[in-house]
NUPA-612183 format. One line per field, with one value per residue (C-alpha): residue number from 1; x, y, z; residue in three letters. Coordinates in steps of 0.2 Angstrom, whole numbers, plus 5000, padded with zeros to 4 digits. Example, Ala and Ser with C-alpha at 12.3 -4.5 7.8 and 13.67 -1.06 7.14 Angstrom:
num: c(1, 2)
X: c(5062, 5068)
Y: c(4978, 4995)
Z: c(5039, 5036)
residu: c(ALA, SER)
//
This chain:
num: c(1, 2, 3, 4, 5, 6, 7, 8, 9, 10, 11, 12, 13, 14, 15, 16, 17, 18, 19, 20, 21, 22, 23, 24, 25, 26, 27, 28, 29, 30, 31, 32, 33, 34, 35, 36, 37, 38, 39, 40, 41, 42, 43, 44, 45, 46, 47, 48, 49, 50, 51, 52, 53, 54, 55, 56, 57, 58, 59, 60, 61, 62, 63, 64, 65, 66, 67, 68, 69, 70, 71, 72, 73, 74, 75, 76, 77, 78, 79, 80, 81, 82, 83, 84, 85, 86, 87, 88, 89, 90, 91, 92, 93, 94, 95, 96, 97, 98, 99, 100, 101, 102, 103, 104, 105, 106, 107, 108, 109, 110, 111, 112, 113, 114, 115, 116, 117, 118, 119, 120, 121, 122, 123, 124, 125, 126, 127, 128, 129, 130, 131, 132, 133, 134, 135, 136, 137, 138, 139, 140, 141, 142, 143, 144, 145, 146, 147, 148, 149, 150, 151, 152, 153, 154, 155, 156, 157, 158, 159, 160, 161, 162, 163, 164, 165, 166, 167, 168, 169, 170, 171, 172, 173, 174, 175, 176, 177, 178, 179, 180, 181, 182, 183, 184, 185, 186, 187, 188, 189, 190, 191, 192, 193, 194, 195, 196, 197, 198, 199, 200, 201, 202, 203, 204, 205, 206, 207, 208, 209, 210, 211, 212, 213, 214, 215, 216, 217, 218, 219, 220, 221, 222, 223, 224, 225, 226, 227, 228, 229, 230, 231, 232, 233, 234, 235, 236, 237, 238, 239, 240, 241, 242, 243)
X: c(5575, 5569, 5555, 5546, 5543, 5526, 5522, 5513, 5518, 5510, 5516, 5534, 5529, 5525, 5544, 5552, 5546, 5553, 5571, 5587, 5596, 5611, 5613, 5625, 5623, 5628, 5635, 5644, 5657, 5662, 5647, 5639, 5625, 5611, 5595, 5574, 5561, 5547, 5537, 5532, 5521, 5507, 5500, 5482, 5478, 5462, 5455, 5445, 5460, 5477, 5487, 5479, 5483, 5482, 5493, 5493, 5505, 5507, 5518, 5529, 5530, 5531, 5530, 5517, 5504, 5493, 5478, 5483, 5488, 5469, 5465, 5471, 5460, 5445, 5453, 5442, 5457, 5474, 5488, 5509, 5521, 5534, 5552, 5551, 5554, 5557, 5570, 5578, 5598, 5595, 5610, 5606, 5624, 5632, 5621, 5632, 5626, 5614, 5603, 5592, 5581, 5582, 5574, 5579, 5574, 5571, 5579, 5564, 5566, 5553, 5555, 5547, 5553, 5545, 5553, 5569, 5569, 5565, 5554, 5549, 5561, 5574, 5586, 5581, 5578, 5598, 5604, 5591, 5600, 5617, 5614, 5606, 5621, 5636, 5629, 5620, 5631, 5615, 5619, 5602, 5584, 5566, 5560, 5542, 5530, 5519, 5505, 5500, 5511, 5531, 5532, 5543, 5549, 5566, 5568, 5581, 5582, 5601, 5600, 5595, 5598, 5600, 5592, 5608, 5613, 5596, 5596, 5614, 5606, 5591, 5605, 5614, 5598, 5597, 5613, 5609, 5609, 5614, 5621, 5610, 5617, 5622, 5622, 5634, 5618, 5615, 5596, 5592, 5583, 5577, 5562, 5565, 5547, 5546, 5564, 5557, 5540, 5552, 5563, 5547, 5534, 5520, 5515, 5502, 5486, 5482, 5472, 5486, 5498, 5488, 5486, 5507, 5514, 5529, 5533, 5549, 5545, 5544, 5557, 5551, 5560, 5553, 5550, 5533, 5529, 5513, 5503, 5485, 5481, 5470, 5466, 5459, 5464, 5482, 5480, 5495, 5511, 5523, 5539, 5545, 5566, 5577, 5596)
Y: c(5561, 5553, 5565, 5554, 5539, 5533, 5547, 5537, 5538, 5554, 5564, 5557, 5563, 5582, 5579, 5573, 5590, 5601, 5591, 5593, 5580, 5575, 5571, 5566, 5567, 5549, 5560, 5571, 5560, 5571, 5583, 5584, 5595, 5599, 5598, 5598, 5586, 5600, 5585, 5570, 5557, 5544, 5529, 5523, 5503, 5497, 5484, 5475, 5476, 5477, 5478, 5494, 5511, 5528, 5540, 5557, 5572, 5582, 5597, 5602, 5623, 5630, 5612, 5598, 5598, 5585, 5594, 5595, 5575, 5573, 5565, 5550, 5546, 5553, 5537, 5522, 5511, 5507, 5521, 5521, 5532, 5532, 5535, 5546, 5563, 5581, 5589, 5609, 5613, 5623, 5635, 5637, 5643, 5626, 5617, 5611, 5620, 5630, 5616, 5620, 5605, 5583, 5567, 5556, 5543, 5543, 5526, 5513, 5497, 5483, 5471, 5453, 5446, 5432, 5427, 5433, 5421, 5437, 5438, 5458, 5464, 5475, 5461, 5459, 5479, 5482, 5466, 5477, 5494, 5487, 5478, 5495, 5505, 5492, 5484, 5499, 5515, 5524, 5534, 5539, 5535, 5528, 5514, 5508, 5494, 5493, 5481, 5469, 5457, 5456, 5469, 5481, 5499, 5510, 5530, 5534, 5550, 5556, 5558, 5555, 5544, 5547, 5534, 5524, 5525, 5518, 5504, 5501, 5501, 5489, 5477, 5480, 5477, 5460, 5454, 5462, 5446, 5438, 5420, 5411, 5402, 5384, 5388, 5391, 5403, 5419, 5424, 5438, 5454, 5466, 5458, 5453, 5454, 5471, 5473, 5465, 5475, 5493, 5486, 5483, 5494, 5496, 5477, 5479, 5473, 5456, 5465, 5478, 5461, 5454, 5470, 5468, 5479, 5473, 5473, 5479, 5495, 5502, 5513, 5523, 5512, 5516, 5510, 5510, 5510, 5508, 5525, 5517, 5502, 5489, 5482, 5493, 5483, 5488, 5504, 5517, 5510, 5519, 5524, 5511, 5516, 5527, 5524)
Z: c(5644, 5661, 5663, 5650, 5659, 5661, 5648, 5632, 5613, 5608, 5620, 5615, 5598, 5606, 5613, 5599, 5590, 5601, 5599, 5588, 5581, 5573, 5556, 5544, 5525, 5519, 5501, 5511, 5522, 5535, 5536, 5551, 5557, 5569, 5561, 5568, 5564, 5550, 5545, 5552, 5544, 5550, 5542, 5544, 5541, 5534, 5541, 5530, 5518, 5530, 5516, 5512, 5521, 5518, 5524, 5534, 5536, 5551, 5553, 5564, 5561, 5579, 5589, 5588, 5602, 5613, 5602, 5586, 5587, 5592, 5573, 5580, 5593, 5578, 5567, 5569, 5563, 5568, 5566, 5566, 5566, 5551, 5553, 5538, 5542, 5536, 5543, 5542, 5546, 5562, 5557, 5538, 5535, 5537, 5526, 5511, 5494, 5504, 5506, 5520, 5522, 5522, 5521, 5535, 5547, 5567, 5571, 5574, 5582, 5585, 5598, 5602, 5621, 5617, 5600, 5608, 5623, 5634, 5649, 5655, 5668, 5673, 5667, 5651, 5647, 5654, 5640, 5626, 5631, 5632, 5613, 5608, 5614, 5609, 5593, 5585, 5592, 5599, 5613, 5619, 5615, 5624, 5627, 5625, 5630, 5615, 5621, 5634, 5628, 5630, 5614, 5614, 5605, 5603, 5595, 5593, 5598, 5595, 5575, 5564, 5547, 5530, 5519, 5517, 5534, 5540, 5526, 5535, 5553, 5551, 5543, 5559, 5568, 5560, 5569, 5586, 5594, 5614, 5617, 5629, 5644, 5637, 5619, 5604, 5592, 5595, 5598, 5586, 5601, 5583, 5577, 5559, 5551, 5557, 5548, 5534, 5534, 5534, 5519, 5510, 5517, 5502, 5497, 5479, 5486, 5475, 5461, 5458, 5457, 5442, 5431, 5434, 5446, 5454, 5472, 5468, 5460, 5477, 5480, 5498, 5515, 5532, 5549, 5558, 5576, 5582, 5589, 5590, 5593, 5582, 5600, 5612, 5627, 5622, 5626, 5621, 5620, 5637, 5643, 5653, 5650, 5643, 5638)
residu: c(MET, LYS, HIS, LEU, ILE, GLY, LYS, ASN, ILE, LEU, GLU, VAL, ILE, VAL, GLU, LEU, SER, LYS, ARG, GLU, PHE, VAL, HIS, LYS, ASP, SER, PHE, PHE, VAL, ASP, CYS, GLU, TYR, LYS, VAL, LYS, ILE, THR, ASP, PHE, HIS, PHE, VAL, PHE, PHE, ASP, GLU, LYS, ARG, LYS, ARG, ASP, CYS, GLY, TYR, PHE, SER, LEU, PRO, ASN, LYS, GLU, GLY, VAL, SER, MET, GLU, SER, LEU, ASN, PHE, VAL, ASN, ARG, GLU, ASP, ARG, GLY, SER, GLY, LEU, ILE, SER, LEU, VAL, GLY, ALA, GLN, LYS, VAL, ASP, PRO, LYS, GLU, PHE, PRO, TYR, ASN, LYS, LYS, SER, VAL, ILE, ALA, HIS, LEU, PRO, PHE, ILE, ASP, ILE, ASP, LEU, ASP, LYS, ALA, GLY, LEU, ARG, TYR, GLY, THR, GLU, SER, LEU, ASP, LEU, VAL, LYS, LYS, LEU, ILE, LYS, GLU, HIS, LEU, GLN, ILE, LYS, GLU, GLY, ILE, LEU, LEU, ARG, SER, SER, LEU, ARG, ASN, ASN, LEU, HIS, PHE, ILE, GLY, THR, ASP, ARG, LEU, LEU, SER, ARG, ASP, ASN, PHE, ILE, LYS, PHE, LEU, GLY, LEU, CYS, LEU, THR, MET, GLY, TYR, GLN, LYS, GLU, GLY, GLU, GLN, ARG, TYR, THR, ASN, VAL, ALA, ASP, TYR, ARG, HIS, ILE, GLY, HIS, SER, LEU, THR, PRO, THR, SER, PRO, LEU, PRO, GLU, LEU, THR, GLU, LEU, GLY, TYR, SER, LYS, TYR, GLY, TYR, THR, ASP, VAL, PHE, ALA, THR, LEU, ARG, VAL, LYS, PRO, LYS, ASN, SER, GLN, ASP, GLY, TYR, SER, LYS, VAL, ILE, ASP, VAL, LEU)
//
């Protein structure tokens, strides 16, 4: 994965479209198999109505190319890649009950170094990687610097998660902390606001709430990582390190 260092998020998506992932079904406890992503999903944010968004699905039949990702550049609004993906078994014969496809999640983490009390640098990156490996038990992944500020994004590349395991993963992220020198309390590394949005991804617009729609009526959960920045000065996030 070191060949991705210096590449931007669009080039990372191209790489993800080619990879095989391990997937463990939460229903069939002992069932673990390899899958490839068949569909990526993107969200677009409306600047005028920030809680309004649209979705776009990108099929991955023969591999995603940079050309097929041009739709991101054609949009005048910010966009993000969501963790929810479609996937298909590499060897359908091993799939339980001849089921060939699944809905799964890429492991996503948003890390705000400022909130975590860390400065950008080798020491902080080593700490983040150590926590991801030990606390989340993820062995492979990509760290991206997501803006001019001290924001990092992590994408796990060794597995896809079932819905139940994705929720467990977010719970582990909430407790992924380190102990500052001279302090007894632990400081969380993962951005808790990002986790909250991941668990409640679709907030109804105010006018919908007035009509009786409930925030608890939305059942899809997914994490979102920025692809096209809202602020053009930031540029695309780039890979700075790998697990």
